[in-house]
N, C-alpha and C positions, 0 to 999 in steps of 0.2 A: 619486315613482313606484316603485311596487313591483317589485323584480327577482325576480319569482316565476317560476320556469320549471315543472317538472313534478315530480310525488310518485311514486317506485315504492316499493312495498311488497314487500319480498323475504323469504319465508319466516317472517314474522312472523303469528302467529294473530291473526285479528280477532274482536271480540265482537259484531260487525254480521251480523245473519242474512243469508243469501245473499251476503255480501260474497265478493269475488275475490282470491285470493292469486295473484301472478305469481311464478313459479320460473324463473329464469335462470341455467343452470349454465354453468361454463367447460368446454370439452369436454376439455381436458387433465387437469384436476382429477376430473371424472367418470370419465375413462379410469383414472386412478390409483385411484380409489374401487372401481371395478369389479374390480381386480387384487387387492384384500384376500381373503385366503383363508382359510376357516374351517379348511381341512384343513392349511394350512401353520401357523396358530396352535395347532391341536392337537398337532402334530409338536413344536413349539418346548416346549410346556407339558409334554408327557409326557417329553421328554429332561430338561428341567431337574428333574422331580419324580422322576425316576429316582435321582438322585444321593442317597445316604444322607442327608446334611444340609447345606444351604447357611447353617449357621448361620456369621455373619460370623467367629468365633473358632474354626472348624473347619478345620485346617490339613493335612487328607488331600488330598493332590494327586491321589488316584485317584477318590476318591468324596466329596470334600466341596468346600468353597466353592473353592479354587483350580482345581478341575477344572471346576466350573460356570462360572467365570469365563472358562476356555479354551474352552469351548464356545459361550459368546456371542461371545467375540473371533473364533473361527473362523467364526461365521455372519457378522459384520462383513466379515470379510476377503473371504469370497467375493463380497460385493457390491460391492467395490471396483472390479473389472475393468468393471462397468457405468457408472462415474461419471466416465469421461474423465479420471482422475487426480485427482478433487477430493475422493475421500473416503479418510480416512486413519483407522486405528483402532489401540487401545491399551489395555492394562491398566495403569491409572495408579495405583501405589501411595501409601500415605500411612500415617502412625501415628496411632492414636487414643489419645490421652492416658489414662492411669488416671483414673477418676472415682468410687472407692469404692462405685461402685453397681452397674452391669453389666460394667465394664470394671474388671478388679481390678489389672491393670498394663498399662503401655504395649504395645500390640499392634498388628501390621502388619494393614493391610487394604488394600483396592484398589475402585476404580470402574471398570467396562468403558466406555469412550467411544470413539464414532465420530463424526468431525466431517466434514461434506460442505460444502465451501467454496462460498461464493458467487460468483457468475459476475462481479459488479461490484466491482472492487475499492474503489471509493468508499463501497461499502455495508459498514459494520462493523457493523450490527445481527446478533444471534444469537437464533435462536429455540431453545428446548430441549424436547425431549420426554423423558420419564423413567419409570422406575419402578424398583423396588427388588428385587435379586437375593437378598437374605438371607432365610432362613426360620426359623421357630422353633418350639418345642413349647409346652406349657402352662408349664412352667418355662423362663424365658428363659436360664437359664444351662445349661441342657442343650445341650452343643455337639456331643454324639455320637449321640443318639438320631435314630431316622428321622423325619425332619422334611420332607416331600414339598414344601409350600409351593406348591401348583399354583395355587391361586387368589391367595393373599396372599404374594407378589405376582408368582408365575409369569406371571399374566395380564397385569400391566401390562409387565412386560419382554417378554411376546411380542408386545405391542403395538407397541412400541419397535422390535424386531427385524423386525416386518413393515413398519413405516414406513420402516425403513432400507433394506429390501430393493426397496422400491418408488421410493421418493424419489431413490435412488442413480441412477436413471435419468433423473432430469429434471434442468432447468437453472433455478436460484433466484437471484436477486439477492442476497439475504441468506444467511447461514451457517446451517445447521441442525445441530444437535449432539445425539446420542442417546446417552443414559446409562442405564445399569443400575447404580445405586447399591449398596453395601453398607452396614452398620451401622445400618439404619433402625430395627430393633427393638432397637438398644442405645442410641436416643436420637438418630437421624437424623444419625448421624456422617460419612456419606459425603457426604451434601447439603450439612451444613455446611461439610465441607472444601472442596467445590468453590464454594459460594456465597461463602465466605471469600476464596478464591484470586481469584473472578471480581471481587470488590469491590477487594481489593488491586491488580490488575493493570487495573482499569478496563475490564473487558469492557462492552461495550454489549448487555447482553441484554435484548432487548425484551419476551420473554413466555417463560414457564415453562409447560408443561402436563405436570403430575405425573399420573400413573395408578397407582392403587393399590387392588387388589380389585375388578377390574372383568369378571370371568367368569362370575359366577353369576347367575342369575335366579329364584331359588327361596329364599324366606325360611325361617328356623326359626321356630317358635312358631305365627306368623300363618299359615303354608302359603300365602303368595301366590305365585303363580307369573306373572311378567309379563317378557318379554323387550323391551319396547317403551319402556322409560323408563331413563334413566343420570341421576346426579345430579353437579352440578359446584359444588364450594365455592368462594367467594371472599370475601375478607376486606372489611369495610366501612370501618372507620377503620385507615387503615394503620400495621404496626407500626412502620415507621419514619419516622412523621411528623414533621415540624419544628412548632415553634411558630408560624412563619410560615405554612406550608400549613395548620396547623389553624385559624388566623384566617381564611384565606380559605374553607376547609370551612364554618366555621360561619356565614359571612356570607352564603353562597349556600345553605346547607342541603343540602350535596353528601355526606351520610353514606352515601347509597347509590350513590354515583358514584365510587368508587376506581377507579385504574387496574385493579385486580384484577377488580372488578366489570364494568368495560368489557370485558376480555378474556372474562370468562364470557358476557355477552351476545353477543360475537362469536361464540365457540365454539357458543352455542345457534343463532344464526341460519344460520353457515355450516354447521355439521353437520346441521340440519334440511334445510338446502336439498339437499344431497347424499346423505343417507343416509335411505332410505325407512323407514318404519314406525319411527321412532326420535323421542323427544320428550327434550330436553335439559332437565331440571329445574333451575331456579336456585336453590341453597340459601344462603341469607344468612348463612352462617357460615363461618369460615376453614377449618374441618374439622368432622368429627362431633364431637357432644356431649363436651366435655372430651378429645378425643383429637386427634392431629396426624400429620402427615406430611411427605414431603420437601420440600413447597413451602414449608413455614414458615421454613428458613432463609434462602431466597432473599428472600422478603417482608422478613424482620428486615433484610435489607441493601439494602433499598429497591428490589428489581426485582419486576416485575410478575408474579404467579404464581397458578395455581388448581390444585385437586385433582379429578380425575375419580374417581368409585367408582360401583359398581352400586346400583341402587335398593334391592334387598331383601337385606340381609345374612344369611347362614346361619352363625349362630355354632357350629352343629355341626361346622362345617368351617374353623374359624378359631382360630389358637392352641389347637388340642387336639392330644394325642398320638393317634396312629392306633390304634385298637381298637373293640370292640363292647360296648357296655354298656346294659343293659336293652332290647336289640333293636334299638339305634341305633348305626348306623355313625359314628363321630367320626374326625375328620382330615382335613387338606388334601389330598384326592386329586383327581386328574384327573376321575374317572369322576362327580364331583357338579357338573361345570362345564356351561356352555351355549355351546359354540364358536361357533355361530351369533350368539348375542347378542356375545360377544367379538368377532366379525368386525364388527359394528356399530359398537360403541364404538370399535374400531381405526381405523374408516373415518372416523368423526368427526374424532378426533386427526389423522389425515393429510391429511383436507380442511382442516381449519383451519391447520396448519402450512403447507401448499402455499400457501393464498390469503396468510397474511401474509408469507410469505419471498418473493412476487413483488409484494407491494404497495408504494406509496410509502412512505415515511416519513410520520409523522403531520403533520397541519397544524401551523404555527408560529403563535405570538402569537394564539391564539383568544381573542376578546373579545367580550361583547356590551355594547352602547352603554345605558348607564345615565345619560346626561347630562341627561335631561328625563324628565319622566312622559308615558306613552306606552301606547298599548293595541296597538302594534305592536312588533315585536322586531327589532332591527338586530344581525346578527353579522357579525364582519370577522375576517380570518386572512390569514396569508402562506404562501406556497407551502412544501411540504416540502423540507428541507435535501438529502434523498436520492430519487433516482427522480423521472420525470416523472408528474405528475397532468394526466389528461385532464379533470378536472372534480372537483367536490366534493359530498358528500352533507350536508346539513344535517339533523341527525336530530331527532325532536320526539316527545315522550310526556308525557301526563298526570302529574303529581305522584305520584299513586297506582299509576301502572303498573309492573310489573316489567322491562318492554321497550321497546324503541324502536318507536312506533306508525306513524310517517310519516317517510318520506325524500324530501327535496327536492334535486333535482339542479341544480347550477349549474356553469358555467365560469368564473364571477367568482371573487374572493376575497372577495365581501361578498354578503349575502342578506338583504332586508327581509321578514318574514313578518307577516300581519296576526293572529297570537296574542300574547295578553300573557304576557310573562315571569312575571307573578305566578302563572299557571295552568298553565304547563309548564316541563318541562326541555329543554334542547336540548344538542346536541354536533355536532362536525364531523369528517367522515372525508375523506382524499384517495382518489381512484378512480384506477386505473391503467387505460392504453390497453387491456387485456383484461378489465376489468371488476373486479379484484380490489381490496377496500376495506383501508384501513388501519384501525387501531384508532380507536375515536372519542375525541375531545379535548373536555372540557367547557369552556365559556369562562369567563374571569374578567371581573369588571366593568371597562368602560371608562368613566371618571369624567374628572371636567375635571382 
């Protein structure tokens, strides 16, 4: 007897004419999303861009990197009062070793970190939302020239600050960490320091949402203007893959189902559920072509991470000295940003992190029965280690589909579906009492 209950399709675009999509929003997350303010984001960006230079090696305490770090820390400190004592913030110093490339001698640096402790002492999961505070000119070694860095990456840090402002008021089972990295332009130094520390200390980082260049909706050269799309980059074959996990991946053809890719699909579904007039585009690369970002050190250390970036980059205002040349204004200045677009991107981040931090942990021991040939698929799993699940979604999509297409709900820990595992991919999510879903877990074969 098939244990088929019912299917919910939430926020997933259907290719069927006249198909309906049911949108179910958690009122608390919806309220948080409505609080995201384009005016607040603009004020953060303009304040950061007003410093002479946020180059990592600029040590000017009045108009350089230390001053900008103090600005971000002061913002975090003002939010602590709304957190019922659960938020703390600091400037965490570290040393960047000389690399004979962009760091000519061992140099002091720092990340600005705010930690919102979870309400459940048994829930050790950590969800990180990040951007990088440092800026640069065309010459990456120019530590003194005016480098406003409004969009790259004042926009990402502004999204982090705004998320901290709003989420500090909420109660979340898991811990949320807000980080403004330094050293990104010098080779991901601040993120590498933090990712290495997390690995060495055994942090349970469940997801990293990195934001880099997320505040512009106008492209250079092609002159495309569109504030309704944002890209999310995710790795296919994990950088930290072992031979054992590689064998499993190859056996089930899971090249498109890394944990990073499941996080990207999750952000797409939740982001589009809560933020109107916004489409999250899944980009099947770990970053832009031959480029990188602060999510990379976390992936290298085995953590699940993605990068969000605007759909249409404008290279007149990225890694350029402020100047007018041939009638074109160059430089990363706030006046070339779209703060309504940044509001929507920030809201996607906020909704995704809020949902994840109150979800149960992922289902355990997720398996698909392959002990006999069959045109039906039997999935089995056990309850999550942390958090109470009121039930589970079994997700299904065609092998050619980028997103999950159907969600079957059950209160059991097994489900039999009349769909062949030859023709579909499956995964399982745990669902909380208030409807927050965990990340999806791909089943491994259950054989004799």
